[in-house]
Chimera marker file (.cmm) of the C-alpha trace (Angstrom):
<marker_set name="trace">
<marker id="1" x="78.139" y="73.642" z="114.239" r="1" g="1" b="0" radius="0.5"/>
<marker id="2" x="75.275" y="76.094" z="114.006" r="1" g="1" b="0" radius="0.5"/>
<marker id="3" x="77.030" y="78.438" z="116.446" r="1" g="1" b="0" radius="0.5"/>
<marker id="4" x="80.223" y="78.338" z="114.376" r="1" g="1" b="0" radius="0.5"/>
<marker id="5" x="78.241" y="79.312" z="111.279" r="1" g="1" b="0" radius="0.5"/>
<marker id="6" x="76.729" y="82.280" z="113.128" r="1" g="1" b="0" radius="0.5"/>
<marker id="7" x="80.160" y="83.409" z="114.327" r="1" g="1" b="0" radius="0.5"/>
<marker id="8" x="81.603" y="83.128" z="110.812" r="1" g="1" b="0" radius="0.5"/>
<marker id="9" x="78.657" y="85.042" z="109.378" r="1" g="1" b="0" radius="0.5"/>
<marker id="10" x="79.107" y="87.791" z="111.983" r="1" g="1" b="0" radius="0.5"/>
<marker id="11" x="82.847" y="88.000" z="111.259" r="1" g="1" b="0" radius="0.5"/>
<marker id="12" x="82.146" y="88.201" z="107.532" r="1" g="1" b="0" radius="0.5"/>
<marker id="13" x="79.651" y="91.032" z="108.007" r="1" g="1" b="0" radius="0.5"/>
<marker id="14" x="81.993" y="92.877" z="110.384" r="1" g="1" b="0" radius="0.5"/>
<marker id="15" x="84.881" y="92.535" z="107.922" r="1" g="1" b="0" radius="0.5"/>
<marker id="16" x="82.695" y="93.761" z="105.044" r="1" g="1" b="0" radius="0.5"/>
<marker id="17" x="81.620" y="96.819" z="107.042" r="1" g="1" b="0" radius="0.5"/>
<marker id="18" x="85.235" y="97.542" z="108.008" r="1" g="1" b="0" radius="0.5"/>
<marker id="19" x="86.532" y="97.188" z="104.444" r="1" g="1" b="0" radius="0.5"/>
<marker id="20" x="83.682" y="99.345" z="103.126" r="1" g="1" b="0" radius="0.5"/>
<marker id="21" x="84.411" y="102.023" z="105.702" r="1" g="1" b="0" radius="0.5"/>
<marker id="22" x="88.117" y="102.047" z="104.877" r="1" g="1" b="0" radius="0.5"/>
<marker id="23" x="87.311" y="102.228" z="101.172" r="1" g="1" b="0" radius="0.5"/>
<marker id="24" x="84.978" y="105.229" z="101.507" r="1" g="1" b="0" radius="0.5"/>
<marker id="25" x="87.322" y="106.978" z="103.963" r="1" g="1" b="0" radius="0.5"/>
<marker id="26" x="90.253" y="106.475" z="101.596" r="1" g="1" b="0" radius="0.5"/>
<marker id="27" x="88.288" y="107.624" z="98.565" r="1" g="1" b="0" radius="0.5"/>
<marker id="28" x="87.111" y="110.763" z="100.373" r="1" g="1" b="0" radius="0.5"/>
<marker id="29" x="90.614" y="111.607" z="101.602" r="1" g="1" b="0" radius="0.5"/>
<marker id="30" x="92.219" y="110.905" z="98.232" r="1" g="1" b="0" radius="0.5"/>
<marker id="31" x="89.802" y="113.224" z="96.433" r="1" g="1" b="0" radius="0.5"/>
<marker id="32" x="89.899" y="115.933" z="99.115" r="1" g="1" b="0" radius="0.5"/>
<marker id="33" x="91.899" y="119.128" z="98.908" r="1" g="1" b="0" radius="0.5"/>
<marker id="34" x="95.346" y="118.739" z="100.441" r="1" g="1" b="0" radius="0.5"/>
<marker id="35" x="96.317" y="120.190" z="103.820" r="1" g="1" b="0" radius="0.5"/>
<marker id="36" x="98.313" y="123.112" z="102.380" r="1" g="1" b="0" radius="0.5"/>
<marker id="37" x="96.651" y="126.510" z="102.536" r="1" g="1" b="0" radius="0.5"/>
<marker id="38" x="98.684" y="127.992" z="99.701" r="1" g="1" b="0" radius="0.5"/>
<marker id="39" x="100.158" y="126.761" z="96.457" r="1" g="1" b="0" radius="0.5"/>
<marker id="40" x="103.642" y="125.321" z="96.623" r="1" g="1" b="0" radius="0.5"/>
<marker id="41" x="106.120" y="123.791" z="94.225" r="1" g="1" b="0" radius="0.5"/>
<marker id="42" x="107.775" y="120.490" z="95.043" r="1" g="1" b="0" radius="0.5"/>
<marker id="43" x="110.532" y="119.197" z="92.775" r="1" g="1" b="0" radius="0.5"/>
<marker id="44" x="110.450" y="115.432" z="92.317" r="1" g="1" b="0" radius="0.5"/>
<marker id="45" x="113.685" y="114.067" z="90.837" r="1" g="1" b="0" radius="0.5"/>
<marker id="46" x="113.342" y="112.066" z="87.631" r="1" g="1" b="0" radius="0.5"/>
<marker id="47" x="113.199" y="108.322" z="88.210" r="1" g="1" b="0" radius="0.5"/>
<marker id="48" x="111.764" y="108.612" z="91.721" r="1" g="1" b="0" radius="0.5"/>
<marker id="49" x="109.471" y="105.725" z="92.651" r="1" g="1" b="0" radius="0.5"/>
<marker id="50" x="105.900" y="106.094" z="93.843" r="1" g="1" b="0" radius="0.5"/>
<marker id="51" x="106.780" y="105.367" z="97.491" r="1" g="1" b="0" radius="0.5"/>
<marker id="52" x="109.512" y="107.995" z="97.503" r="1" g="1" b="0" radius="0.5"/>
<marker id="53" x="107.214" y="110.516" z="95.786" r="1" g="1" b="0" radius="0.5"/>
<marker id="54" x="104.606" y="109.910" z="98.486" r="1" g="1" b="0" radius="0.5"/>
<marker id="55" x="107.227" y="110.394" z="101.218" r="1" g="1" b="0" radius="0.5"/>
<marker id="56" x="108.433" y="113.645" z="99.644" r="1" g="1" b="0" radius="0.5"/>
<marker id="57" x="104.876" y="114.958" z="99.341" r="1" g="1" b="0" radius="0.5"/>
<marker id="58" x="104.041" y="114.012" z="102.925" r="1" g="1" b="0" radius="0.5"/>
<marker id="59" x="107.279" y="115.520" z="104.273" r="1" g="1" b="0" radius="0.5"/>
<marker id="60" x="106.402" y="118.802" z="102.542" r="1" g="1" b="0" radius="0.5"/>
<marker id="61" x="102.816" y="118.821" z="103.820" r="1" g="1" b="0" radius="0.5"/>
<marker id="62" x="101.204" y="118.279" z="100.429" r="1" g="1" b="0" radius="0.5"/>
<marker id="63" x="99.466" y="115.061" z="101.488" r="1" g="1" b="0" radius="0.5"/>
<marker id="64" x="98.591" y="113.649" z="104.895" r="1" g="1" b="0" radius="0.5"/>
<marker id="65" x="98.934" y="109.910" z="104.249" r="1" g="1" b="0" radius="0.5"/>
<marker id="66" x="101.747" y="108.612" z="102.046" r="1" g="1" b="0" radius="0.5"/>
<marker id="67" x="100.354" y="105.063" z="102.127" r="1" g="1" b="0" radius="0.5"/>
<marker id="68" x="97.025" y="106.297" z="100.757" r="1" g="1" b="0" radius="0.5"/>
<marker id="69" x="98.799" y="108.046" z="97.882" r="1" g="1" b="0" radius="0.5"/>
<marker id="70" x="100.724" y="104.861" z="97.061" r="1" g="1" b="0" radius="0.5"/>
<marker id="71" x="97.621" y="102.655" z="97.262" r="1" g="1" b="0" radius="0.5"/>
<marker id="72" x="95.540" y="104.991" z="95.098" r="1" g="1" b="0" radius="0.5"/>
<marker id="73" x="98.320" y="105.364" z="92.518" r="1" g="1" b="0" radius="0.5"/>
<marker id="74" x="98.610" y="101.587" z="92.237" r="1" g="1" b="0" radius="0.5"/>
<marker id="75" x="94.859" y="100.982" z="92.140" r="1" g="1" b="0" radius="0.5"/>
<marker id="76" x="94.476" y="103.520" z="89.344" r="1" g="1" b="0" radius="0.5"/>
<marker id="77" x="97.624" y="102.239" z="87.584" r="1" g="1" b="0" radius="0.5"/>
<marker id="78" x="98.893" y="105.821" z="87.749" r="1" g="1" b="0" radius="0.5"/>
<marker id="79" x="102.201" y="104.631" z="89.229" r="1" g="1" b="0" radius="0.5"/>
<marker id="80" x="103.248" y="103.524" z="85.735" r="1" g="1" b="0" radius="0.5"/>
<marker id="81" x="103.145" y="107.152" z="84.555" r="1" g="1" b="0" radius="0.5"/>
<marker id="82" x="105.131" y="108.637" z="87.425" r="1" g="1" b="0" radius="0.5"/>
<link id1="1" id2="2" r="1" g="1" b="0" radius="0.2"/>
<link id1="2" id2="3" r="1" g="1" b="0" radius="0.2"/>
<link id1="3" id2="4" r="1" g="1" b="0" radius="0.2"/>
<link id1="4" id2="5" r="1" g="1" b="0" radius="0.2"/>
<link id1="5" id2="6" r="1" g="1" b="0" radius="0.2"/>
<link id1="6" id2="7" r="1" g="1" b="0" radius="0.2"/>
<link id1="7" id2="8" r="1" g="1" b="0" radius="0.2"/>
<link id1="8" id2="9" r="1" g="1" b="0" radius="0.2"/>
<link id1="9" id2="10" r="1" g="1" b="0" radius="0.2"/>
<link id1="10" id2="11" r="1" g="1" b="0" radius="0.2"/>
<link id1="11" id2="12" r="1" g="1" b="0" radius="0.2"/>
<link id1="12" id2="13" r="1" g="1" b="0" radius="0.2"/>
<link id1="13" id2="14" r="1" g="1" b="0" radius="0.2"/>
<link id1="14" id2="15" r="1" g="1" b="0" radius="0.2"/>
<link id1="15" id2="16" r="1" g="1" b="0" radius="0.2"/>
<link id1="16" id2="17" r="1" g="1" b="0" radius="0.2"/>
<link id1="17" id2="18" r="1" g="1" b="0" radius="0.2"/>
<link id1="18" id2="19" r="1" g="1" b="0" radius="0.2"/>
<link id1="19" id2="20" r="1" g="1" b="0" radius="0.2"/>
<link id1="20" id2="21" r="1" g="1" b="0" radius="0.2"/>
<link id1="21" id2="22" r="1" g="1" b="0" radius="0.2"/>
<link id1="22" id2="23" r="1" g="1" b="0" radius="0.2"/>
<link id1="23" id2="24" r="1" g="1" b="0" radius="0.2"/>
<link id1="24" id2="25" r="1" g="1" b="0" radius="0.2"/>
<link id1="25" id2="26" r="1" g="1" b="0" radius="0.2"/>
<link id1="26" id2="27" r="1" g="1" b="0" radius="0.2"/>
<link id1="27" id2="28" r="1" g="1" b="0" radius="0.2"/>
<link id1="28" id2="29" r="1" g="1" b="0" radius="0.2"/>
<link id1="29" id2="30" r="1" g="1" b="0" radius="0.2"/>
<link id1="30" id2="31" r="1" g="1" b="0" radius="0.2"/>
<link id1="31" id2="32" r="1" g="1" b="0" radius="0.2"/>
<link id1="32" id2="33" r="1" g="1" b="0" radius="0.2"/>
<link id1="33" id2="34" r="1" g="1" b="0" radius="0.2"/>
<link id1="34" id2="35" r="1" g="1" b="0" radius="0.2"/>
<link id1="35" id2="36" r="1" g="1" b="0" radius="0.2"/>
<link id1="36" id2="37" r="1" g="1" b="0" radius="0.2"/>
<link id1="37" id2="38" r="1" g="1" b="0" radius="0.2"/>
<link id1="38" id2="39" r="1" g="1" b="0" radius="0.2"/>
<link id1="39" id2="40" r="1" g="1" b="0" radius="0.2"/>
<link id1="40" id2="41" r="1" g="1" b="0" radius="0.2"/>
<link id1="41" id2="42" r="1" g="1" b="0" radius="0.2"/>
<link id1="42" id2="43" r="1" g="1" b="0" radius="0.2"/>
<link id1="43" id2="44" r="1" g="1" b="0" radius="0.2"/>
<link id1="44" id2="45" r="1" g="1" b="0" radius="0.2"/>
<link id1="45" id2="46" r="1" g="1" b="0" radius="0.2"/>
<link id1="46" id2="47" r="1" g="1" b="0" radius="0.2"/>
<link id1="47" id2="48" r="1" g="1" b="0" radius="0.2"/>
<link id1="48" id2="49" r="1" g="1" b="0" radius="0.2"/>
<link id1="49" id2="50" r="1" g="1" b="0" radius="0.2"/>
<link id1="50" id2="51" r="1" g="1" b="0" radius="0.2"/>
<link id1="51" id2="52" r="1" g="1" b="0" radius="0.2"/>
<link id1="52" id2="53" r="1" g="1" b="0" radius="0.2"/>
<link id1="53" id2="54" r="1" g="1" b="0" radius="0.2"/>
<link id1="54" id2="55" r="1" g="1" b="0" radius="0.2"/>
<link id1="55" id2="56" r="1" g="1" b="0" radius="0.2"/>
<link id1="56" id2="57" r="1" g="1" b="0" radius="0.2"/>
<link id1="57" id2="58" r="1" g="1" b="0" radius="0.2"/>
<link id1="58" id2="59" r="1" g="1" b="0" radius="0.2"/>
<link id1="59" id2="60" r="1" g="1" b="0" radius="0.2"/>
<link id1="60" id2="61" r="1" g="1" b="0" radius="0.2"/>
<link id1="61" id2="62" r="1" g="1" b="0" radius="0.2"/>
<link id1="62" id2="63" r="1" g="1" b="0" radius="0.2"/>
<link id1="63" id2="64" r="1" g="1" b="0" radius="0.2"/>
<link id1="64" id2="65" r="1" g="1" b="0" radius="0.2"/>
<link id1="65" id2="66" r="1" g="1" b="0" radius="0.2"/>
<link id1="66" id2="67" r="1" g="1" b="0" radius="0.2"/>
<link id1="67" id2="68" r="1" g="1" b="0" radius="0.2"/>
<link id1="68" id2="69" r="1" g="1" b="0" radius="0.2"/>
<link id1="69" id2="70" r="1" g="1" b="0" radius="0.2"/>
<link id1="70" id2="71" r="1" g="1" b="0" radius="0.2"/>
<link id1="71" id2="72" r="1" g="1" b="0" radius="0.2"/>
<link id1="72" id2="73" r="1" g="1" b="0" radius="0.2"/>
<link id1="73" id2="74" r="1" g="1" b="0" radius="0.2"/>
<link id1="74" id2="75" r="1" g="1" b="0" radius="0.2"/>
<link id1="75" id2="76" r="1" g="1" b="0" radius="0.2"/>
<link id1="76" id2="77" r="1" g="1" b="0" radius="0.2"/>
<link id1="77" id2="78" r="1" g="1" b="0" radius="0.2"/>
<link id1="78" id2="79" r="1" g="1" b="0" radius="0.2"/>
<link id1="79" id2="80" r="1" g="1" b="0" radius="0.2"/>
<link id1="80" id2="81" r="1" g="1" b="0" radius="0.2"/>
<link id1="81" id2="82" r="1" g="1" b="0" radius="0.2"/>
</marker_set>
């Protein structure tokens, strides 16, 4: 029983470190300057959903990770304004 508690504690700590790392990596990448070297204009059709917007931006090289864009938009409730 004591060994199981140690294993669970270790797994909890490992999961917390992993989640924290993903959080800080995502936050840094979301706030970072995009991969484009020059300004560009991308036309997003009216009524396009957040997932499709992310795919359009990634396909045009504006963002690197569409899933990060979607996650951040939902976490910040920004997807309601798109």
